[in-house]
N, C-alpha and C positions, 0 to 999 in steps of 0.2 A: 375275194376275187372269184369269179365264176370258175367252175370246174371245167377244164378243157375236154374232159370226157363227155360233158353234156353239150358240147358244141354241135350245132346243126351241121349236117353235111354241107360242104362248100363254104364254111365259115371263112371270112377273109383273113389273109395274113395281116400282120401289123402294117406292112408296106402298102398292101391293097387298101386297108381301112384308112390309113393316113392319106394315101393318094386320092381316094374318093373325097375325103374331107377337104383336102387342098383344092381339088377341082371345084367343089361347091363354093368354097371361099373365093376362089379366083373369079367365079361367075358373079358373086356378090360385089367384088371389087370392080369388075367391069361395069356393073349397074351404078355403083357409086361414082365411078369415073364419068359416066354419061350424065348423071345428075349434076355433078360438079361442073361439067362443061356447060350444061344448060344454064345453071345459075351464074356462072362466070360471064356468059354471053348476055345476061340480063333477061333471059327467056323465062317464060312461065308456062306451065301446063296445068290444065284443070285437075289432073291426077297427081300433082306435085305433093300435096299433103299425104296422100295414100302411099306414094312411092317412098317418101321420106320415112314414114312410120314403119313401113314394111322392111326397109333396109336396116333401120335401127334394131327392130326385133330379130331379124335374121342374123345380122352381124353380132349382136349381143350373144345370141345363142351359139353361133358357130365359133366365135372366138373363145367363149368359155369352154366349149367342148374340146376345141383344139388344144388349149392350154392344159386341161385336165388329162387328155389323152397322153400328152408328152410328159408332163410333170409328175403325174401319178403312176403311169405305167412304163413308158418307153425310156425316159432318161434314167430312172433308178436301175432298170434292167441292164441298160448299156454300161453303166458304171460298174455294176456288179459282175458283168460278163467279161470285162476287159482282162485278158489273161497274161499280159506282159507289160512291163513298164512303158514301152512305147505306145501300146494300145491304150493303156490307162491314161497316159498323157493326152493322146488324141481324143479320147472320149471326154475327159475332163474339160479340155479346151473347147470342144464343140458344144457340149452341154452348157457350160458356163456362158458362152457367147449367145447361145440361143435363149437362155433364160434372161439375159440382159435385153435381147431383142423383144421378148415377150413383154417385159415391163415397159419398154419404150413404146411399143405398139399400143399397149393399154392406155398409156398417157395420151398419145395422139388420138386414139379412138374416143376417149372421154372428151377431149376438146372438140371433136366433130359431132358427137352424138347430141350434145346440148343444142346447138343450132339446128340440127336435123329434127330433133323433137319439137323445137319451136315451129319450124316449117311444117312439120306434121300436124301441128295444132292450128295451122292457118295463120301463124304470126309471121309477119315479114321481118326478117332479120338479115344482117349482113352475113353472108356465108364465108367462112375462112378458107378461101381457095388455096392459099399457100399451105395451110395445115393439111387440107385434103390431098394435095399433090405429094406432100412429104409422107403422109400415111400410106398412100397408094404405092409410092416408090418403095418404101421400106417393107410394106406387107408383101409385095410381089417378090422382092429380093429375099425376104425371109422364107417364103414358100419355096422358092427356087433352091435355096441352101438346103432346106430339109428334104426336098425331092432328090437332090444329088447327094450331098455329104451325109445327111442323117440316114437316108435309105441305104447307102453303101455301108455305113458303120453297123447298121442293124444286122448285117450278115454274121456278126459274131454271136448272135443269140442262138442257143441250142433249140432244136425243133419243139421240144415240149414247152419251153419258156415262151417261144414265139407264138405257139398256139394259145397259151394262156393269155398273152397280151392281145392277140387277135380277138379272142372271145370277149375280153373285157372292153375293148374298143367298140366292138359290134354292139354289145349290150348298152354301152353309154350312148352310142349313136341312136339306137332304137328308142331308148327312153327319152333322150333329151332333144333329138332333132330328127323326127321321122321324115322330114322333107329331104334328108340326105339320100333316102332311097330313090328319089326322083333325079338325082344328079347323075351325070354320065359315069358309067363304070370304067370306061377306057379313055385315055387322053385323046 
């Protein structure tokens, strides 16, 4: 894990880093929603293959980073920081349910990325609109839970541990998804 003393001035807090990641993913979900709407209406656009390929690449990257951020850094820290039986139960319940959601979202995304890759290759395939709608609904709900419940629970982290996590998340984002720097900083 990066040394928090090496953090650049203004390094984001874990909440800020996750919030920025969530906003980026939300933008990608909006673009997926628009593409699914176009396909459901039987529409076609000359840039459809490019849009499909770009969405697959961006969502593959963003979902992998999102999962690593939480499962490698945030969730273990929350479970370790819970200082009372009630707080431990709250942390365990939240982390457990978010882990289940990560797996469900991964399965839905896999079912979507295959036809998106085909469309990206110029192959006409039936697009699974119901799967897309389910993925979008669940992904948006997941992000909302994390923005509310997870962010609130992160208040139990001590400042040093919080800074360590913020540095780790920022390093992961810089290495894996530099386009996150272009996402909005504020909601």
